[in-house]
C-alpha positions, -999 to 999 in steps of 0.1 A, spaced: -206 -111 107 -192 -132 86 -207 -107 54 -195 -78 71 -158 -96 79 -151 -104 42 -163 -63 35 -138 -51 63 -107 -69 48 -114 -63 8 -118 -21 23 -87 -30 41 -68 -44 11 -85 -18 -16 -67 8 15 -41 -2 11 -33 -9 -22 -40 29 -27 -18 37 0 14 17 -10 1 39 -48 2 72 -29 33 62 -11 54 49 -43 44 80 -62 48 106 -37 87 86 -28 94 76 -61 133 89 -56 155 72 -34 140 36 -54 172 18 -47 182 -1 -14 219 0 -16 241 34 -30 277 35 -38 293 55 -13 
């Protein structure tokens, strides 16, 4: 059980990192939070 949970956690972290990279690559523009009007 513990091993399976740890494995699931690792997979989740890997997927989250992949999604972050994908989102960063897809949403390249609009990196500034506050833009002058």
